[in-house]
C-alpha positions in Angstrom: -0.1 0.0 0.1 2.9 2.4 -0.3 1.7 3.7 -3.6 -1.2 5.4 -1.5 1.3 7.4 0.4 3.1 8.3 -2.9 -0.3 9.5 -4.2 -1.0 11.4 -1.1 2.4 13.2 -1.3 2.1 13.9 -5.0 -1.4 15.1 -4.8 -0.8 17.6 -2.0 2.4 18.9 -3.2 1.4 19.4 -6.8 -1.8 21.1 -5.6 0.1 23.5 -3.4 2.7 24.1 -5.9 0.1 24.7 -8.5 -2.2 27.0 -6.4 1.0 29.1 -5.4 1.9 29.6 -9.1 -1.8 30.5 -9.9 -1.6 33.4 -7.4 1.1 34.7 -9.4 -0.8 34.5 -12.6 1.2 31.6 -14.0 -0.2 28.2 -15.1 -0.5 25.7 -12.4 1.0 22.9 -14.6 4.3 24.4 -14.0 4.1 23.7 -10.3 2.6 20.2 -10.9 5.3 19.2 -13.2 8.0 20.7 -11.0 6.7 18.5 -8.1 7.1 15.4 -10.2 10.6 16.5 -10.9 11.7 17.3 -7.5 10.1 14.2 -5.9 10.9 11.7 -8.6 14.0 10.0 -9.9 15.3 13.2 -11.6 16.2 14.7 -8.1 15.2 13.4 -4.6 14.1 10.1 -5.8 11.4 9.8 -3.0 8.5 8.6 -5.6 8.9 6.4 -8.5 6.6 6.4 -11.5 5.1 2.9 -10.8 2.1 1.3 -12.5 -0.4 2.4 -9.9 0.7 6.1 -10.3 0.7 5.7 -14.0 -2.9 4.5 -14.1 -4.1 7.4 -12.0 -2.2 9.8 -14.4 -3.8 8.3 -17.5 -7.1 8.8 -16.0 -6.0 12.4 -15.2 -5.0 12.5 -19.0 -8.4 11.4 -20.1 -10.1 14.0 -17.9 -7.7 16.6 -19.2 -8.8 16.0 -22.7 -12.6 15.7 -21.7 -12.3 19.1 -20.4 -10.4 20.5 -23.1 -13.2 19.5 -25.5 -15.9 20.7 -23.4 -14.4 24.3 -23.3 -14.2 24.3 -27.1 -16.4 26.8 -28.7 -17.8 26.0 -32.1 -19.7 29.2 -32.3 -16.5 31.3 -32.1 -15.1 29.2 -34.9 -18.2 30.1 -37.1 -17.6 33.8 -36.6 -14.0 34.0 -37.5 -13.7 30.6 -39.3 -11.5 31.7 -42.4 -9.0 34.0 -40.7 -8.5 31.7 -37.6 -8.0 28.7 -39.9 -5.4 30.5 -41.9 -3.5 31.6 -38.8 -3.7 28.3 -37.0 -2.8 26.1 -40.0 0.1 28.5 -41.0 1.4 28.3 -37.4 1.1 24.7 -36.9 2.8 24.0 -40.3 5.8 26.3 -39.5 6.3 25.0 -35.9 6.1 21.4 -37.2 8.6 22.1 -39.8 11.0 24.1 -37.7 10.8 21.4 -34.9 11.4 18.5 -37.2 14.4 20.2 -38.9 15.8 21.4 -35.7 15.9 17.7 -34.4 16.9 16.2 -37.7 19.9 18.6 -37.9 21.1 17.1 -34.7 20.9 13.6 -36.1 17.8 12.2 -34.3 15.7 9.6 -36.1 12.7 10.6 -38.3 9.8 9.5 -36.1 11.4 11.3 -33.0 11.7 14.5 -35.3 7.8 14.0 -35.9 6.9 13.7 -32.5 9.0 16.9 -31.4 7.5 18.8 -34.4 3.9 17.8 -33.4 4.5 18.8 -29.8 5.8 22.2 -30.9 3.1 22.8 -33.2 0.1 23.0 -30.8 -1.0 26.0 -28.7 -2.3 25.6 -25.1 -5.9 26.8 -25.2 -6.3 26.7 -21.3 -3.1 29.2 -21.2 -4.2 31.6 -24.0 -7.7 32.0 -22.6 -6.2 32.9 -19.2 -3.7 35.8 -20.3 -5.7 37.5 -23.3 -8.6 38.2 -21.2 -10.8 40.6 -22.8 -8.0 42.2 -25.0 -8.8 43.2 -28.6 -8.5 40.1 -30.8 -9.1 37.9 -27.7 -11.9 36.0 -29.6 -9.7 35.3 -32.7 -6.7 34.2 -30.5 -9.0 31.8 -28.5 -10.4 30.4 -31.7 -7.0 29.9 -33.3 -5.9 28.0 -30.2 -9.1 25.9 -30.4 -8.3 24.9 -34.1 -4.8 24.2 -33.1 -6.3 21.6 -30.6 -8.3 20.0 -33.4 -5.3 19.6 -35.7 -3.0 18.6 -32.9 -5.6 15.6 -31.9 -5.4 14.6 -35.7 -1.7 14.6 -35.6 -1.5 12.6 -32.3 -3.8 9.9 -34.0 -1.5 9.5 -36.9 1.6 9.5 -34.5 0.0 6.9 -32.1 -0.4 4.6 -35.0 2.9 5.2 -36.3 4.5 4.5 -32.9 2.7 1.2 -32.5 3.4 0.2 -36.2 7.1 1.1 -36.1 7.0 3.8 -38.8 5.0 6.4 -40.9 3.8 5.1 -44.2 1.3 6.4 -46.9 -1.0 3.6 -46.1 -0.9 4.3 -42.5 -1.6 8.0 -43.0 -4.6 7.3 -45.0 -5.9 4.9 -42.5 -5.5 7.1 -39.7 -6.9 10.0 -41.6 -10.0 7.9 -42.4 -10.5 6.6 -38.9 -10.3 10.0 -37.3 -12.7 11.7 -39.8 -15.1 8.9 -39.4 -14.9 9.1 -35.6 -15.5 12.8 -35.7 -18.3 12.7 -38.2 -20.3 9.8 -36.3 -19.9 11.5 -33.0 -20.8 14.9 -34.6 -23.9 13.7 -35.9 -25.0 11.8 -32.8 -24.2 14.9 -30.7 -26.3 17.2 -32.8 -29.2 14.7 -32.5 -28.9 14.0 -28.8 -27.6 17.3 -27.5 -28.6 20.0 -29.8 -32.1 18.5 -31.0 -33.4 16.2 -28.3 -31.4 18.0 -25.3 -30.5 14.8 -23.6 -28.0 16.4 -21.3 -30.3 19.0 -20.1 -32.7 16.5 -18.9 -30.1 15.3 -16.6 -30.3 18.5 -14.8 -33.0 17.1 -12.5 -30.4 14.8 -11.2 -27.7 17.4 -10.6 -27.4 17.0 -6.9 -26.9 13.3 -7.5 -23.9 14.0 -9.7 -25.5 12.4 -12.7 -24.3 15.0 -15.1 -20.8 14.5 -13.9 -21.2 10.8 -14.1 -22.4 10.8 -17.6 -19.5 13.1 -19.0 -16.9 10.8 -17.4 -18.6 7.5 -18.6 -18.8 9.0 -22.3 -15.3 10.1 -22.0 -14.1 6.6 -21.0 -16.7 4.9 -23.5 -15.3 6.9 -26.4 -11.5 6.5 -25.3 -12.2 2.6 -25.3 -13.9 2.9 -28.8 -10.9 5.2 -30.1 -8.5 2.5 -28.8 -10.4 -0.4 -30.7 -10.1 1.6 -33.9 -6.3 1.9 -33.5 -6.3 5.6 -32.4 -5.0 7.0 -29.1 -7.5 7.0 -26.0 -7.1 10.8 -25.7 -8.8 11.4 -28.9 -11.9 9.7 -27.7 -11.9 11.7 -24.6 -11.5 15.0 -26.5 -14.3 14.0 -28.8 -16.5 13.2 -25.8 -15.7 16.8 -24.5 -16.8 18.2 -27.9 -19.9 16.2 -27.8 -21.0 17.9 -24.4 -19.8 21.3 -25.6 -22.5 21.4 -28.1 -25.0 22.2 -25.2 -24.0 25.8 -26.1 -25.6 25.6 -29.4 -29.0 25.0 -27.9 -31.2 28.1 -28.8 -32.5 29.3 -25.3 -34.0 32.7 -24.8 -34.2 32.5 -21.0 -31.0 34.0 -19.3 -31.3 31.8 -16.2 -31.2 28.7 -18.4 -27.9 30.1 -19.9 -26.4 30.9 -16.8 -27.4 27.5 -15.3 -25.8 25.7 -18.3 -22.5 27.5 -17.9 -22.5 26.8 -14.4 -23.0 23.2 -14.9 -20.2 22.9 -17.4 -17.9 24.7 -15.1 -18.9 22.5 -12.2 -18.1 19.5 -14.3 -14.8 20.9 -15.3 -13.7 21.9 -11.8 -14.7 18.7 -10.3 -12.6 16.6 -12.7 -9.6 18.8 -12.8 -9.1 19.5 -9.1 -7.8 16.1 -8.4 -6.9 14.0 -11.5 -5.4 16.5 -13.8 -2.4 17.5 -11.4 -1.6 13.8 -11.0 -1.0 13.7 -14.8 1.3 16.5 -14.8 3.2 15.3 -11.8 3.6 12.0 -13.6 5.2 13.9 -16.5 7.7 15.1 -13.9 8.4 11.7 -12.4 9.0 10.4 -16.0 12.2 12.7 -16.4 15.4 10.7 -16.7 17.7 11.1 -13.5 20.6 11.3 -16.0 20.7 15.1 -16.6 24.1 14.7 -18.3 22.6 13.4 -21.5 20.8 16.8 -21.9 22.6 18.9 -24.5 22.4 22.7 -23.9 22.8 23.4 -27.6 19.8 21.2 -28.5 17.7 22.6 -25.8 18.5 26.3 -27.0 17.7 25.3 -30.6 14.3 23.7 -29.4 13.3 26.8 -27.4 14.2 29.0 -30.4 12.2 26.7 -32.7 9.3 26.9 -30.4 9.0 30.6 -30.4 10.0 31.0 -34.0 7.5 28.7 -35.5 4.6 30.5 -34.1 5.9 33.9 -34.4 6.8 33.4 -38.2 3.9 30.9 -39.0 1.0 32.8 -37.2 2.3 36.2 -38.0 2.5 35.2 -41.7 -1.1 33.8 -41.5 -2.2 37.1 -39.9 -0.5 39.1 -42.5 -2.2 37.2 -45.3 -5.6 37.8 -43.5 -4.9 41.6 -43.4 -4.1 42.2 -39.8 -1.7 45.2 -39.1 1.9 44.6 -37.8 1.2 45.2 -34.2 -1.6 42.8 -34.1 0.5 40.1 -36.1 3.1 40.4 -33.3 0.5 40.0 -30.7 -1.1 36.9 -32.2 2.3 35.4 -33.0 3.4 35.7 -29.4 0.0 34.6 -27.7 0.3 31.4 -29.9 3.8 30.5 -28.5 2.0 29.2 -25.2 2.3 25.4 -24.7 0.8 23.1 -22.2 -1.1 19.9 -21.6 -1.4 18.6 -25.1 2.3 18.9 -25.9 3.2 17.0 -22.7 0.7 14.2 -23.7 2.3 13.9 -27.1 5.7 13.6 -25.4 4.7 11.1 -23.0 3.1 9.0 -25.7 6.4 9.1 -27.6 8.4 8.2 -24.6 6.4 5.2 -23.4 6.3 4.0 -27.1 10.1 4.2 -27.2 10.3 6.6 -30.1 11.1 9.7 -27.8 14.4 9.1 -26.1 14.7 10.2 -22.4 17.0 13.2 -23.2 14.6 14.5 -25.9 11.7 14.1 -23.3 13.5 16.2 -20.7 14.5 18.9 -23.2 11.0 19.2 -24.5 9.4 19.2 -21.2 11.8 22.1 -20.4 11.0 23.8 -23.5 7.2 23.5 -22.8 7.7 25.1 -19.2 9.7 27.9 -20.8 7.2 28.9 -23.5 4.3 28.5 -20.7 6.2 30.9 -18.3 7.6 33.6 -21.0 4.6 33.8 -23.3 2.2 35.6 -20.9 5.1 38.0 -20.1 5.9 38.8 -23.5 2.3 39.1 -24.5 1.7 41.9 -21.9 4.7 43.7 -23.4 3.7 43.7 -27.1 -0.1 43.8 -26.4 0.0 46.7 -23.8 
C-alpha cells in the first residue's frame, strides 16, 4: 500500500505548488510538473513512476482531454472561421517544420523528429484563454488555439498509430485519416441529434445533486476512449471528442437568461470537479518520468528547441495574420500569444516516451521547452499587447 502514500504526497505537493503559481498569474501545470521532477528520480528519488501512479495519471489525462473538449467553442469558430483557420494552419505548419528540422539537424531519427514537431505545433488553449482576457482580438486568438487543438488531435492519432506500427507510411496515414474523420463525423452527428435537437444532457439537470451529469460526462469520455483504442487511435482522441460532444450544449437556442447561466455553471462544475484532483496527477507523472541522467541533456539542442518553439508561431501565425490583413502590431501579438504550450504537448511527448520513439534526453529537453514557453509567453504578450 506504499503507492497510496506516494499518491498522497504527490497530490498535496502538486496542488500546493500549482495554486501558489496560480496566485502569481502563472499556469499551475508548472508547479505540478516541478513537483514530479523534485520528488521523482530526476532529483530526490522519493517517488517512482510505478504502474499504480501511471494508471491514475492516465485517468487524469483522459479527464484533461475531456475538459479541453468541453471548453471548445464551435460558435466562435463560425464567426472567424477563415481568418482563424489560416492563422492556425500556418502556425502549426511552420512549428512542425521547424521542430522537425531542428531535431533532424542534430541527427535524431525521423519518428522522433515528427513527435517533437507535433509537440511544438500546438497551442495551449487553457493558457491562452487565461492571459488574453478581454483584450482586442482575444476571440480570434482563442479560436486559433481551439483549431490548433483539433489539428493536434489529428496529428496525435497519426503518430500514435505510427509509434505502434514502427513507422510512418502512406497507407498508415490514409488509414489514420479515414479513422479520425469517420470518428468525428459519427460523434458529430450523434451529438447534434442527442444534445442539440433532443436535449438529452439538459434532462439530466433534475439529477444534478446526485452527480448524474458528472457521471455521464466521465462515462462518455471513457466509452469513447475505449472505442478510439479499438479503432487503432489513441485514447485521448476519444476523450477529447467526448468533450466536444458535451460542449454542443451551448448551441441549444434558449431565450431564457437563467437557463444560459445554469448551463454555463453546470459545465464549469463538471470541469472543476474533474480537474481538481485528477489533472494534477498527470502533470506530476510527467515530472516523475524525467530521467535522472541530466548529463545526457545537451544545452545546444535545448536552446535550438526553445528557439524553434517561439520562431514557429511567430513566423507562422504572424504570416497567416498578415495574409488575413492584420496590421503589424496585431500580427506580433497574435504570434506571441500562440507560443503558449501546455497539456497537449506533454501528452504527445509522454506518448512518444512510452512508445520508445522519444528518447529520455529529448523528453527532458522538450518538457523544459514547454515550461519555458508557458512561463515566458504571458510576460511577452503583456509587453507587445499593452
